N, C-alpha and C positions, 0 to 999 in steps of 0.2 A: 183605608184611612187609619190614622193613629192620633193619640193624644200625647202632647209634650208638656210636662209640668216642671216647674223649678221652685224649690223651697228657698226663698231668699228674703233678706230683710225688707220690710215694707217700703222703705224709701227707694230701694233698688227696683223692686217690682213696679212701683208707681212710675219710676223713670223709664223703665222698659216699655210700659204701656203707653206713656206719653210719646215716646219716640216713634212707636208704631202708628199712633194716631196722627202724628205730624207727617209721617210718610204718606198717609192717605190724603191729607189736606194738600200736600204738595202736588200730588198727582191729580187731585180733584180740580184744582184751579187751572190745569192745562186746558187749552182750547179744544184739544182733540177729544172726541167722545170717549167716555170711560166705560168699557164693557164689563168691568169686574165690580163686585160689591165691596163695601168697606172691609168685611171680614176676609174676603179673598186677598185683597191688597195687603192687609196687615199680616196674614199668614205667609204670603210670598215674601214680604219684606223680612219677616222673622227668619225664614229659611236662608235667604240670601246673606243676611248679616251674620248669622251663626256659622254658616259653612264657607263664606267668602266667595260663593259662586256669583256669576254675573246675573243669572236668572234662577228662579226657584226650581225650574224643571231640569236644569243641567246637573242632574245627580249621576255620579259615576257608580252605576249599579250593574253587577254581573249576575246573570242567572245561568247556572250550570244545568245541563240536560244530558243524561246518559242515553246513548243511542246504540242499540245492537248493530254491529256492522252488517249483519244479515238483512236488517230492515232497510238499509240504504241500497244494498245490492239487489234485493228482491222486493219489488213493490207489493207483492202478495204475502210477504212474511207476516205471520201473526204476532211476532215479537214486538211489544210496544216500546216506545221511548219513555223516559221517566224523569220527572223533576224530583231529585232526592228529597225525601221527607214529605212530599206532597202527593205523589202518585203518577200514573201513566198519562201520556199525551200522545195523540196520533203522530206517527213518525213522518207521514207525508207533509205535515206542517213544517218540518225541520229539514226537508230534503233539498230545498232551494236556497238561494242566497238572499231571499227577501226576509225581512224581519228587523228586529231592533239591533243596534250596533253593540249592545252589551250581552248578546246571547253567545254562550260558549257550548259547543257540542263536544261531549266526551264519548268517543267510540269505545264500545265494549265488545268482548267476545267471551261468551259464557260467564258473564259477570265481571270480567277482568278488564280494566281500562287499558286500551292498546294505542290510543292516540287521541287527538282532539284538535280543535281549531278555535279561533276567537275572532269576533268582529271588532276587537279593539285594535288600536294602531300599533301598540308595542307588544313585544314578546315578554310575558310576565309569568310568574308562578311556575307551575309544573311544566308548561310549554317551554319556558326559557331554560329550565333545567334539562329538558330532553334535547333541545337544540345544542346546548353546550356539551352535554355528554356525548352526543353523536360526533361532535367535532373533536372530542378528546381534549377539550378546553384549550386547543391551539388553533390559530388562524388557519382556515381551510384554503386560502389562496396558495397556489403552487409556489414552492420555494420559500414560503414564509412560515416560521415556527414561533411567531410571537404569541403571547397569551391572548385569548379571546377577550376583547373589551366591548365590542358591539355585537348585537344580534341584528342581522340584515335580512331584508326581504330580497329573495332572488329575483322575482318579478316585483319591481318597485311598487310600493303602496300607491303612489301617484298614478301608476299605470293600471291600477285595478288588482294588484297582487294581494292575496289574502294572508292574514296572520295565522298561518297553520304550519304544522311540522314540516310538510313537504316543501314549503316555500321559504323556510328559514335556514340560515347558515350562520355559523360563528366566525367572526373575522376580527382582526386587530383594528385599531382606530384609523390607521393610515389607509388600509384597503377599503374600509367602509366609506371614507371620504373621497378617495381617488376615483371610485366608480361613478361618482356624480359629475365628474369632469367631462367636457365634450369629447366624444369619440370612444368612450368606454362603454362596454355592454356586457351584462352578465345574464345568463339564461341557463335553464336546465335542459340538457340534451335528452333525446328519447331513451337513451340507455341509463338515465338517472344521474350521470355525472354533471357537475356544474362547470360551464364553459365561460371563461372570461376572454373577451375580445378587446384588444388595445387599440388606440387610435391609428397604429401602423398596420392594423389588419391581422396581427399575430393572435393566435388563440392558445389558451392554456386550459387544460382540463384539471379540475380539482376533484376531491372525493364527493360521493353522493350524499 
């Protein structure tokens, strides 16, 4: 928990308090049972109005966890995962896909970050930089040399594809949109290459 305070003129402070109290009254007169206290309603209303979120719990928070790659490959490895600045956590808690959507695993080898993933929808930050760098900042579709404008999931997010380095590719705006049309399919082949299948059945292999 945390305390949030603001040093404002008295009339502004009184207006803020009155607005939060009105929010509680508006909810209180609803015929549905009210499961929250006055203080909880006022606190949630404050968060929603300051952040612009639809609900107080919709906070876009990311927790980074460094995980030795040996701990994921070997369940008996004594090397712990760690939340930077807070300390170690059991690696087996991070080895599955279950967990909060804002958890980002950063894989390390001898203390050096070598990769990572994210439960967020979009490629951002270091992960976005790595995907663009691997593509050479040019569209990875065969015969296209346009600048990278979009970062695309090879296995679509709607199909369960994860936001991780191995499932990302850099493409131009056209090729990111065209793959969503009926008959187009993009997948990673066993040898690591990215294969695009067109509606006519032709296939084209891009870089890994």
